[in-house]
ZAFIKE-616684 format. One record per residue (C-alpha): residue number from 0; residue in three letters; z, x, y. Coordinates in Angstrom, 3 decimals, padded with zeros to 6 digits. Last residue first. Layout:
<atoms>
+-----+------+----------+----------+----------+
|  nr | rest |       c3 |       c1 |       c2 |
+-----+------+----------+----------+----------+
| NUM |  ala |        Z |        X |        Y |
...
+-----+------+----------+----------+----------+
</atoms>
This chain:
<atoms>
+-----+------+----------+----------+----------+
|  nr | rest |       c3 |       c1 |       c2 |
+-----+------+----------+----------+----------+
| 294 |  arg |  189.329 | -032.700 |  096.353 |
| 293 |  lys |  190.516 | -029.446 |  097.030 |
| 292 |  ile |  193.571 | -028.949 |  096.478 |
| 291 |  gly |  196.567 | -027.075 |  098.838 |
| 290 |  thr |  197.962 | -030.624 |  101.160 |
| 289 |  thr |  198.347 | -029.769 |  104.061 |
| 288 |  ala |  196.427 | -031.843 |  106.727 |
| 287 |  ile |  197.837 | -034.668 |  104.223 |
| 286 |  gly |  201.970 | -034.238 |  104.903 |
| 285 |  glu |  201.324 | -033.507 |  107.702 |
| 284 |  val |  200.141 | -036.745 |  108.403 |
| 283 |  phe |  202.520 | -038.781 |  106.767 |
| 282 |  ser |  205.011 | -036.452 |  108.062 |
| 281 |  lys |  203.828 | -038.027 |  111.212 |
| 280 |  gln |  204.548 | -041.354 |  110.134 |
| 279 |  val |  207.973 | -040.657 |  108.557 |
| 278 |  leu |  209.112 | -039.408 |  112.778 |
| 277 |  phe |  207.758 | -042.687 |  114.169 |
| 276 |  tyr |  209.321 | -045.121 |  111.428 |
| 275 |  phe |  212.974 | -042.778 |  112.587 |
| 274 |  leu |  212.339 | -044.402 |  115.943 |
| 273 |  ile |  211.430 | -047.631 |  114.890 |
| 272 |  val |  214.728 | -047.615 |  113.234 |
| 271 |  pro |  216.797 | -046.395 |  115.754 |
| 270 |  ile |  215.393 | -048.990 |  118.167 |
| 269 |  thr |  216.147 | -052.473 |  116.380 |
| 268 |  val |  219.886 | -051.786 |  116.788 |
| 267 |  met |  219.457 | -051.682 |  120.528 |
| 266 |  val |  217.033 | -054.502 |  120.393 |
| 265 |  ala |  219.695 | -056.842 |  118.649 |
| 264 |  ala |  221.805 | -056.156 |  121.050 |
| 263 |  ala |  220.624 | -057.078 |  123.922 |
| 262 |  met |  218.575 | -059.986 |  121.870 |
| 261 |  tyr |  222.649 | -061.646 |  121.583 |
| 260 |  ile |  223.385 | -060.743 |  125.242 |
| 259 |  gly |  220.310 | -063.439 |  126.360 |
| 258 |  trp |  221.086 | -065.296 |  123.498 |
| 257 |  gln |  224.843 | -066.245 |  124.531 |
| 256 |  thr |  225.481 | -067.999 |  121.340 |
| 255 |  gly |  227.187 | -071.579 |  121.611 |
| 254 |  gly |  230.989 | -072.342 |  122.564 |
| 253 |  glu |  232.261 | -073.332 |  119.799 |
| 252 |  gln |  229.436 | -072.467 |  116.662 |
| 251 |  ser |  229.169 | -068.997 |  118.269 |
| 250 |  val |  226.949 | -066.273 |  117.125 |
| 249 |  phe |  227.640 | -062.955 |  118.836 |
| 248 |  tyr |  230.052 | -061.387 |  116.503 |
| 247 |  arg |  227.417 | -061.694 |  114.125 |
| 246 |  leu |  225.379 | -059.052 |  115.582 |
| 245 |  gly |  228.133 | -056.257 |  114.358 |
| 244 |  ile |  227.633 | -057.490 |  110.662 |
| 243 |  gln |  224.292 | -055.911 |  110.981 |
| 242 |  leu |  225.717 | -053.104 |  112.933 |
| 241 |  thr |  228.561 | -051.896 |  110.565 |
| 240 |  arg |  232.057 | -052.633 |  109.521 |
| 239 |  met |  234.684 | -049.868 |  108.542 |
| 238 |  glu |  236.881 | -049.683 |  111.640 |
| 237 |  gln |  236.539 | -053.201 |  111.558 |
| 236 |  arg |  238.507 | -053.822 |  108.395 |
| 235 |  asn |  237.333 | -055.783 |  105.383 |
| 234 |  thr |  235.123 | -053.498 |  103.930 |
| 233 |  val |  233.141 | -054.462 |  100.808 |
| 232 |  val |  231.566 | -057.976 |  101.121 |
| 231 |  leu |  230.043 | -057.774 |  104.394 |
| 230 |  pro |  228.702 | -054.115 |  103.843 |
| 229 |  trp |  227.012 | -055.373 |  100.737 |
| 228 |  leu |  225.527 | -058.399 |  102.225 |
| 227 |  tyr |  224.239 | -057.332 |  105.732 |
| 226 |  ser |  221.963 | -054.494 |  105.026 |
| 225 |  asn |  219.431 | -053.595 |  107.678 |
| 224 |  trp |  219.849 | -050.045 |  107.965 |
| 223 |  asn |  220.339 | -049.545 |  104.582 |
| 222 |  gly |  217.015 | -051.369 |  103.642 |
| 221 |  met |  215.425 | -049.819 |  106.756 |
| 220 |  phe |  216.680 | -046.321 |  105.679 |
| 219 |  ala |  215.732 | -046.666 |  102.091 |
| 218 |  phe |  212.786 | -047.913 |  102.754 |
| 217 |  leu |  211.232 | -045.133 |  105.422 |
| 216 |  ala |  212.587 | -042.225 |  103.293 |
| 215 |  gln |  210.202 | -043.810 |  100.172 |
| 214 |  ala |  207.456 | -044.067 |  102.588 |
| 213 |  gly |  208.453 | -040.401 |  103.892 |
| 212 |  leu |  208.771 | -039.107 |  100.241 |
| 211 |  val |  205.312 | -041.029 |  099.565 |
| 210 |  pro |  203.751 | -039.084 |  102.027 |
| 209 |  arg |  205.398 | -035.689 |  101.132 |
| 208 |  thr |  203.828 | -035.236 |  097.836 |
| 207 |  leu |  202.262 | -031.642 |  098.000 |
| 206 |  pro |  205.354 | -030.940 |  100.015 |
| 205 |  ile |  207.525 | -032.165 |  096.870 |
| 204 |  ala |  205.334 | -031.060 |  093.774 |
| 203 |  ile |  205.242 | -026.876 |  095.486 |
| 202 |  gln |  208.431 | -025.345 |  096.505 |
| 201 |  trp |  211.268 | -027.794 |  095.529 |
| 200 |  leu |  210.097 | -029.031 |  092.208 |
| 199 |  phe |  208.015 | -026.058 |  091.469 |
| 198 |  arg |  211.801 | -024.146 |  091.724 |
| 197 |  leu |  212.976 | -026.427 |  090.092 |
| 196 |  arg |  210.845 | -026.309 |  086.792 |
| 195 |  ser |  210.545 | -022.230 |  086.806 |
| 194 |  cys |  207.792 | -020.418 |  088.489 |
| 193 |  gly |  207.682 | -017.334 |  086.612 |
| 192 |  asp |  203.600 | -016.766 |  087.985 |
| 191 |  leu |  202.495 | -018.343 |  084.724 |
| 190 |  arg |  205.057 | -021.328 |  085.357 |
| 189 |  ala |  202.948 | -022.029 |  088.501 |
| 188 |  ala |  199.564 | -021.570 |  086.883 |
| 187 |  asp |  200.182 | -023.964 |  084.244 |
| 186 |  glu |  202.220 | -026.040 |  087.132 |
| 185 |  leu |  198.506 | -025.779 |  088.993 |
| 184 |  glu |  196.785 | -026.619 |  085.913 |
| 183 |  arg |  197.967 | -029.835 |  084.596 |
| 182 |  pro |  196.592 | -031.461 |  088.592 |
| 181 |  leu |  199.327 | -033.605 |  090.666 |
| 180 |  gly |  198.657 | -036.708 |  090.005 |
| 179 |  met |  201.563 | -037.302 |  088.415 |
| 178 |  phe |  204.106 | -037.136 |  090.628 |
| 177 |  ala |  202.945 | -039.618 |  092.893 |
| 176 |  gln |  202.969 | -041.953 |  090.053 |
| 175 |  arg |  207.037 | -040.140 |  089.391 |
| 174 |  ile |  207.204 | -040.810 |  093.436 |
| 173 |  met |  206.470 | -044.670 |  093.237 |
| 172 |  phe |  208.925 | -045.330 |  089.971 |
| 171 |  val |  211.814 | -043.111 |  091.147 |
| 170 |  gly |  211.756 | -044.943 |  094.548 |
| 169 |  phe |  211.615 | -048.557 |  092.615 |
| 168 |  ala |  214.384 | -047.472 |  090.223 |
| 167 |  asn |  216.328 | -046.435 |  093.336 |
| 166 |  ala |  219.448 | -044.434 |  093.122 |
| 165 |  leu |  222.303 | -042.981 |  095.524 |
| 164 |  phe |  222.648 | -047.027 |  096.485 |
| 163 |  pro |  226.327 | -047.540 |  094.805 |
| 162 |  val |  227.350 | -045.084 |  096.546 |
| 161 |  ile |  226.959 | -044.990 |  100.134 |
| 160 |  leu |  228.602 | -048.140 |  101.241 |
| 159 |  gly |  231.911 | -048.128 |  098.687 |
| 158 |  gln |  232.031 | -044.177 |  099.080 |
| 157 |  tyr |  231.861 | -044.668 |  103.121 |
| 156 |  thr |  235.549 | -046.789 |  102.351 |
| 155 |  asp |  236.928 | -050.073 |  103.475 |
| 154 |  gln |  237.023 | -051.253 |  099.436 |
| 153 |  trp |  236.926 | -047.836 |  097.769 |
| 152 |  asn |  239.762 | -049.017 |  095.061 |
| 151 |  leu |  237.464 | -046.752 |  092.362 |
| 150 |  gln |  238.956 | -050.037 |  090.363 |
| 149 |  lys |  237.721 | -052.745 |  093.795 |
| 148 |  ile |  234.453 | -050.619 |  093.712 |
| 147 |  val |  233.910 | -051.179 |  089.891 |
| 146 |  leu |  235.262 | -055.008 |  090.690 |
| 145 |  tyr |  232.550 | -055.660 |  093.527 |
| 144 |  ser |  229.519 | -054.382 |  091.637 |
| 143 |  pro |  230.130 | -056.910 |  088.898 |
| 142 |  ile |  230.164 | -059.218 |  091.497 |
| 141 |  leu |  227.293 | -057.757 |  092.961 |
| 140 |  thr |  224.984 | -057.407 |  090.128 |
| 139 |  val |  223.087 | -060.777 |  090.329 |
| 138 |  gln |  223.148 | -060.902 |  094.092 |
| 137 |  thr |  221.429 | -057.793 |  093.856 |
| 136 |  ser |  218.474 | -059.355 |  091.866 |
| 135 |  ile |  217.682 | -058.084 |  088.744 |
| 134 |  met |  213.611 | -057.261 |  088.281 |
| 133 |  thr |  214.077 | -053.482 |  089.540 |
| 132 |  thr |  215.554 | -052.954 |  086.300 |
| 131 |  ser |  213.088 | -053.153 |  083.960 |
| 130 |  leu |  212.558 | -049.915 |  085.324 |
| 129 |  phe |  214.308 | -048.264 |  083.771 |
| 128 |  leu |  214.370 | -050.000 |  080.469 |
| 127 |  ser |  210.846 | -048.577 |  081.085 |
| 126 |  phe |  211.510 | -045.564 |  081.685 |
| 125 |  met |  214.200 | -045.162 |  078.662 |
| 124 |  phe |  211.273 | -046.237 |  076.508 |
| 123 |  asn |  208.914 | -044.389 |  077.631 |
| 122 |  lys |  210.999 | -041.142 |  077.629 |
| 121 |  gly |  212.481 | -042.036 |  074.370 |
| 120 |  ile |  212.019 | -038.278 |  072.751 |
| 119 |  phe |  211.190 | -035.738 |  075.675 |
| 118 |  asn |  208.512 | -034.228 |  077.127 |
| 117 |  met |  208.952 | -033.367 |  081.271 |
| 116 |  arg |  205.966 | -033.570 |  084.260 |
| 115 |  ala |  206.290 | -037.521 |  085.271 |
| 114 |  phe |  209.537 | -038.635 |  083.568 |
| 113 |  ala |  211.640 | -035.465 |  084.872 |
| 112 |  phe |  210.249 | -035.771 |  088.015 |
| 111 |  ala |  210.692 | -038.843 |  088.508 |
| 110 |  ala |  214.219 | -038.292 |  088.028 |
| 109 |  leu |  214.750 | -035.321 |  089.765 |
| 108 |  ser |  212.625 | -036.927 |  092.801 |
| 107 |  cys |  214.300 | -040.244 |  092.781 |
| 106 |  ser |  217.648 | -038.823 |  092.897 |
| 105 |  ile |  217.107 | -036.331 |  096.199 |
| 104 |  leu |  215.417 | -038.822 |  097.639 |
| 103 |  gln |  217.687 | -041.308 |  096.956 |
| 102 |  gly |  220.333 | -039.559 |  097.920 |
| 101 |  leu |  219.292 | -038.896 |  101.466 |
| 100 |  thr |  218.156 | -041.919 |  101.975 |
|  99 |  val |  222.152 | -043.417 |  101.556 |
|  98 |  ala |  223.620 | -040.833 |  103.209 |
|  97 |  phe |  221.135 | -041.422 |  106.551 |
|  96 |  ala |  221.972 | -044.686 |  106.236 |
|  95 |  val |  225.399 | -044.434 |  105.631 |
|  94 |  val |  226.335 | -042.053 |  108.109 |
|  93 |  gly |  224.044 | -044.371 |  110.943 |
|  92 |  ser |  225.636 | -047.647 |  110.153 |
|  91 |  asn |  229.058 | -046.791 |  110.241 |
|  90 |  phe |  228.034 | -044.338 |  113.738 |
|  89 |  phe |  226.394 | -047.466 |  114.947 |
|  88 |  tyr |  229.320 | -049.644 |  114.292 |
|  87 |  arg |  231.666 | -047.282 |  116.053 |
|  86 |  ala |  229.802 | -046.917 |  119.489 |
|  85 |  phe |  229.226 | -051.388 |  118.974 |
|  84 |  pro |  232.661 | -051.625 |  119.177 |
|  83 |  ala |  231.880 | -055.264 |  119.889 |
|  82 |  ala |  231.774 | -057.332 |  123.244 |
|  81 |  his |  231.095 | -054.323 |  125.554 |
|  80 |  trp |  227.475 | -052.930 |  124.183 |
|  79 |  ala |  226.717 | -056.357 |  124.733 |
|  78 |  asp |  227.626 | -056.851 |  128.323 |
|  77 |  ile |  226.436 | -053.702 |  129.164 |
|  76 |  tyr |  223.099 | -054.591 |  127.869 |
|  75 |  asn |  223.243 | -058.239 |  129.528 |
|  74 |  gln |  223.675 | -056.612 |  132.723 |
|  73 |  trp |  220.224 | -055.031 |  132.889 |
|  72 |  arg |  219.554 | -059.343 |  133.741 |
|  71 |  leu |  215.537 | -058.069 |  135.199 |
|  70 |  gln |  214.527 | -061.111 |  137.645 |
|  69 |  lys |  211.831 | -063.776 |  137.631 |
|  68 |  pro |  211.778 | -062.741 |  133.943 |
|  67 |  ile |  208.354 | -062.105 |  132.642 |
|  66 |  trp |  207.753 | -063.934 |  129.624 |
|  65 |  thr |  208.966 | -067.665 |  130.489 |
|  64 |  ile |  207.784 | -070.648 |  127.877 |
|  63 |  pro |  207.241 | -073.258 |  130.009 |
|  62 |  tyr |  209.317 | -074.175 |  129.008 |
|  61 |  ser |  213.013 | -073.468 |  129.752 |
|  60 |  phe |  214.861 | -071.594 |  126.344 |
|  59 |  val |  215.801 | -068.113 |  127.731 |
|  58 |  glu |  215.679 | -069.260 |  131.521 |
|  57 |  thr |  218.801 | -070.543 |  132.149 |
|  56 |  ala |  220.984 | -067.911 |  130.133 |
|  55 |  asp |  219.665 | -064.904 |  132.460 |
|  54 |  lys |  216.630 | -063.180 |  130.732 |
|  53 |  phe |  216.419 | -059.550 |  130.029 |
|  52 |  ser |  216.830 | -059.747 |  126.078 |
|  51 |  thr |  215.354 | -062.527 |  126.521 |
|  50 |  ser |  211.929 | -060.496 |  127.614 |
|  49 |  ile |  212.740 | -057.589 |  124.256 |
|  48 |  met |  212.939 | -060.380 |  121.916 |
|  47 |  trp |  210.112 | -062.281 |  122.691 |
|  46 |  ile |  207.914 | -059.173 |  122.846 |
|  45 |  phe |  209.579 | -058.280 |  119.465 |
|  44 |  pro |  208.381 | -061.923 |  118.390 |
|  43 |  ile |  204.896 | -061.688 |  119.335 |
|  42 |  val |  203.905 | -058.095 |  117.857 |
|  41 |  val |  203.389 | -059.738 |  114.223 |
|  40 |  leu |  201.467 | -062.626 |  115.841 |
|  39 |  ile |  199.693 | -060.223 |  117.412 |
|  38 |  ser |  198.986 | -057.920 |  114.626 |
|  37 |  ala |  197.398 | -060.372 |  112.599 |
|  36 |  phe |  194.866 | -061.906 |  114.996 |
|  35 |  ile |  194.271 | -057.955 |  115.620 |
|  34 |  met |  193.776 | -057.960 |  111.372 |
|  33 |  val |  191.801 | -061.372 |  111.839 |
|  32 |  ile |  189.340 | -060.143 |  114.323 |
|  31 |  tyr |  189.016 | -056.434 |  112.331 |
|  30 |  trp |  188.341 | -057.961 |  109.281 |
|  29 |  val |  185.501 | -060.156 |  111.727 |
|  28 |  ala |  183.896 | -057.000 |  112.695 |
|  27 |  ala |  183.376 | -055.072 |  109.520 |
|  26 |  ser |  181.832 | -058.191 |  107.805 |
|  25 |  val |  179.365 | -058.729 |  110.458 |
|  24 |  ala |  178.724 | -054.501 |  110.660 |
|  23 |  arg |  178.083 | -055.253 |  106.723 |
|  22 |  arg |  175.573 | -058.047 |  106.900 |
|  21 |  pro |  174.218 | -055.983 |  110.192 |
|  20 |  ser |  173.205 | -053.299 |  107.329 |
|  19 |  arg |  173.970 | -049.386 |  106.994 |
|  18 |  arg |  173.646 | -048.211 |  111.057 |
|  17 |  leu |  176.098 | -050.670 |  112.400 |
|  16 |  thr |  179.033 | -049.454 |  109.771 |
|  15 |  arg |  178.095 | -045.712 |  110.330 |
|  14 |  pro |  179.206 | -046.963 |  114.108 |
|  13 |  phe |  176.850 | -045.249 |  116.521 |
|  12 |  gly |  178.958 | -042.087 |  118.046 |
|  11 |  ser |  176.378 | -039.825 |  116.788 |
|  10 |  pro |  173.427 | -041.569 |  118.388 |
|   9 |  gln |  170.561 | -042.347 |  115.603 |
|   8 |  ala |  167.786 | -039.755 |  114.804 |
|   7 |  thr |  164.594 | -041.663 |  113.801 |
|   6 |  pro |  164.121 | -040.344 |  110.656 |
|   5 |  ile |  160.235 | -038.675 |  110.273 |
|   4 |  ala |  157.559 | -040.131 |  107.730 |
|   3 |  met |  155.583 | -037.123 |  106.614 |
|   2 |  lys |  151.895 | -038.158 |  107.292 |
|   1 |  ser |  149.747 | -037.261 |  104.079 |
|   0 |  met |  146.549 | -034.464 |  104.903 |
+-----+------+----------+----------+----------+
</atoms>
């Protein structure tokens, strides 16, 4: 009888890459090292910002660099909060960011569904024309947009800060690609059950493309939370200023910038973005886990 080769069982915890070939294992190890190094480079500025927010003025530019302050100066956060009306700035930035995010999710989803799942004359031409607006810089449309806002008398109003950004061409493109990936049979089956297009969009298409919608929500929130140029142009009263303009008050040309207080304010401004990121990250996992299409 011919002897049969019995495969040798390897430990289940043994990396799959190492089981295949040493060359691929080395390649994977190199990529891990590169990504770890890149992650460290990204994290270092944030660590320095947090560290500086607790420093005294004499420790900010000391050499060698002091990563851990000798004494944590919590007073920097109190001084930063009282140096400007930050409560009002937080409220304004929160209203604008959440309103624009919600508006973009609604408008982009409706437009993307029309371009992806409906047939009408000139659809491809209209989509190409619509997508070409992404090549136009924001600074180019700044003056025409301001003139429109001025004619509508929307200066120093929430409408002037929110309405111009309720639609986003890149968001339409990204969500359209996700909608095009849904099987046509799924929509046909829903139609046979008496499901309208709007109901199919709300109950089937949107839950199945939740990761893409979460990414668009993150882009919209971060873009408007960190917006500086447009709020600077359309707002004159301090009551309508946003956080990014409020941070500008800490930069002084005459008396010098108090970097400890400035970094404390920057940390407070960054925290909502980080919290929103973790909130959206959770929806990524839920969207993939609850999908109803077998692959």
